[in-house]
C-alpha positions in Angstrom: 0.1 0.0 0.1 1.4 3.6 -1.1 1.9 6.3 1.6 1.4 9.8 1.1 3.8 12.4 3.0 4.2 16.3 3.0 7.5 17.1 2.3 9.1 20.7 3.1 12.0 22.1 1.5 13.6 24.3 3.9 16.0 26.8 2.3 19.2 27.9 4.4 18.2 31.7 4.7 14.6 33.3 4.6 15.6 35.5 2.0 16.7 32.9 -0.2 14.0 32.9 -3.3 14.6 37.2 -3.1 18.4 36.8 -3.4 19.5 33.7 -5.1 22.8 33.7 -6.4 23.4 32.5 -10.0 25.2 29.2 -8.5 22.0 29.2 -6.4 19.4 29.4 -9.5 21.4 26.9 -11.4 21.0 24.3 -8.5 17.1 24.8 -8.4 16.5 24.9 -12.2 18.3 21.0 -11.8 15.9 20.6 -8.7 12.8 21.7 -10.7 14.1 19.1 -13.7 14.6 16.3 -11.2 11.1 16.6 -9.9 9.4 17.1 -13.4 11.8 13.4 -14.6 10.2 11.9 -11.6 6.5 12.9 -12.3 7.3 11.7 -16.0 8.4 8.5 -14.4 5.0 7.9 -12.7 5.8 9.0 -9.1 2.6 10.5 -7.8 2.9 13.9 -7.0 -0.2 15.5 -5.7 1.2 18.9 -4.8 4.7 20.6 -5.9 5.8 24.1 -5.7 7.1 27.2 -3.4 5.1 28.8 -0.4 5.5 32.1 0.0 5.2 32.5 3.6 6.0 35.9 5.0 8.6 34.5 7.6 10.3 32.8 4.8 9.3 31.3 1.7 9.7 27.3 1.2 8.9 24.4 -0.9 6.1 21.9 -0.9 5.5 18.6 -2.2 2.7 16.0 -1.4 4.2 12.8 -2.5 2.4 9.2 -2.5 5.3 6.6 -2.5 5.9 3.0 -1.1 7.0 4.2 2.5 9.4 6.4 4.4 12.6 4.8 3.1 11.3 5.6 -0.6 10.6 8.8 0.6 13.9 9.5 1.7 15.4 8.0 -1.1 13.9 10.7 -3.7 14.6 13.6 -1.7 18.2 12.7 -1.0 18.6 12.5 -4.6 17.5 16.0 -5.2 19.8 18.2 -6.8 18.6 21.2 -4.0 20.3 18.4 -1.2 23.2 16.9 -3.1 24.5 20.7 -3.9 25.2 20.7 -0.3 24.0 24.4 -0.3 22.3 24.2 3.0 18.8 23.3 2.1 17.0 20.3 3.6 13.7 18.6 3.9 11.3 18.0 6.6 9.3 14.9 5.4 6.1 13.9 7.4 3.4 11.3 7.0 -0.1 12.0 6.1 -2.2 9.4 7.5 -5.1 7.9 5.6 -8.4 8.8 6.7 
């Protein structure tokens, strides 16, 4: 049975979206392409995008995969993470109800 997860991509600073460096912009482009490829290959993504929270923007994804290990594998291979720019994911299961 598949499980849904709420994934929050937390940037390294609250102003990240407003003051991306050229290198950060390139990495975030690879991040977007990575998730696009996952969706094209059949990963169930119900929501994916940027949340413009006044306290600091962040990325959000609602994804359905087999289990937490599968979810962690997807996020660990994300260029936003492998680039070591200081971004990280918070991952929370969404119970069926």
